[in-house]
C-alpha positions as CSV (number, residue, x, y, z in Angstrom):
1,M,70.9,107.7,67.9
2,R,73.6,106.6,65.3
3,G,76.6,108.2,64.9
4,A,76.2,110.9,68.2
5,K,79.1,111.1,70.8
6,L,78.8,109.7,74.0
7,D,79.2,111.7,77.1
8,L,81.6,109.8,79.2
9,F,83.3,111.1,82.5
10,I,86.3,109.0,83.2
11,G,88.0,111.4,85.5
12,A,90.3,113.9,83.3
13,Q,89.6,116.3,80.6
14,I,90.4,115.2,77.2
15,D,89.4,118.5,75.5
16,E,92.3,121.0,76.9
17,G,94.5,117.8,77.3
18,W,94.9,115.7,79.8
19,S,94.8,116.8,83.5
20,E,94.2,115.3,86.7
21,I,91.5,115.9,88.6
22,A,92.4,115.8,93.0
23,S,90.2,115.1,95.4
24,E,91.1,115.2,99.1
25,R,90.2,112.1,101.1
26,K,88.6,113.2,104.3
27,S,90.7,110.1,107.2
28,T,88.0,108.7,109.1
29,L,89.9,109.5,112.5
30,A,89.9,112.4,113.9
31,A,93.3,112.0,115.5
32,D,96.1,109.1,116.0
33,T,95.9,108.9,119.5
34,L,92.6,108.5,121.9
35,P,92.0,108.4,125.4
36,H,91.4,105.2,126.8
37,A,88.0,105.5,127.5
38,K,87.1,106.5,123.8
39,H,88.8,103.2,122.4
40,E,86.0,100.3,121.7
41,L,87.9,97.3,121.6
42,F,86.9,93.8,120.6
43,F,88.8,90.2,120.1
44,K,90.0,88.2,116.8
45,K,91.2,84.4,117.3
46,E,93.5,83.2,114.4
47,K,95.5,80.5,114.5
48,R,99.0,80.5,113.3
49,N,101.5,77.1,112.9
50,G,98.8,75.6,114.4
51,K,98.6,77.7,117.3
52,T,96.0,80.1,118.5
53,V,96.8,83.7,118.9
54,T,94.3,86.2,120.7
55,L,94.4,89.7,118.9
56,V,93.0,92.5,120.7
57,G,92.4,96.0,119.5
58,E,92.0,98.6,117.7
59,F,94.5,100.9,119.8
60,F,95.3,104.6,119.2
61,L,98.0,104.7,121.4
62,E,101.4,106.6,121.5
63,A,104.3,104.3,121.4
64,S,105.4,104.3,124.7
65,E,101.8,103.7,126.2
66,S,100.8,101.0,124.5
67,T,104.7,99.2,125.3
68,R,103.7,100.1,128.8
69,I,100.5,98.5,128.7
70,L,101.7,95.3,126.9
71,K,104.5,94.6,129.0
72,E,102.3,94.5,132.0
73,L,99.8,92.6,130.0
74,K,102.3,89.8,129.3
75,K,103.6,89.7,132.7
76,K,100.3,89.5,134.7
77,L,99.4,87.0,132.1
78,G,102.2,84.9,131.7
79,C,102.4,84.3,127.6
80,G,104.1,86.2,125.1
81,G,102.7,88.8,122.8
82,T,103.4,91.5,120.6
83,F,102.2,95.0,119.4
84,K,101.7,95.2,115.5
85,E,99.8,98.0,113.4
86,G,98.0,99.2,116.2
87,W,96.6,95.7,117.6
88,M,98.3,93.6,120.7
89,E,98.6,89.7,119.9
90,F,99.0,87.5,122.6
91,Q,99.6,83.4,122.5
92,G,97.0,81.4,123.8
93,D,93.1,81.7,124.1
94,I,93.2,84.2,126.8
95,K,89.7,86.3,125.5
96,E,88.2,85.6,129.5
97,K,91.5,86.8,131.1
98,I,92.4,89.8,129.1
99,R,89.4,91.4,129.3
100,P,89.3,92.3,133.3
101,L,92.7,93.3,132.7
102,L,91.9,96.4,130.0
103,V,88.6,97.3,131.8
104,E,91.1,98.0,134.6
105,E,93.1,100.2,132.4
106,A,89.7,102.3,131.8
107,F,89.3,100.8,127.9
108,R,85.9,99.7,126.2
109,F,84.9,97.3,124.3
110,K,82.2,97.1,121.5
111,P,79.0,94.8,122.6
112,K,79.3,91.3,122.8
113,H,83.1,91.4,122.5
């Protein structure tokens, strides 16, 4: 078909001038905070400056609740840590020590983590 128009849709209507087509994105999370039993946590291990860091998350808690839990865990484990972007970061490879403490607080873990 030589000389036929090519029909493309690129997200704008060219015939009536340029106009943006807006579409709302649906969030995958129902709420910003969840009860402890609804969390499904898992572990990640990273190396930072040659040292091991254990990450646990992702948490969906209020700021006061997350700082309370983090403070208790650091005290019981005897290590440093911080809370960044929904993840608790702890110094060292402490996966086996931290799991029972979080289960005590009624958190759940993904299978095989």
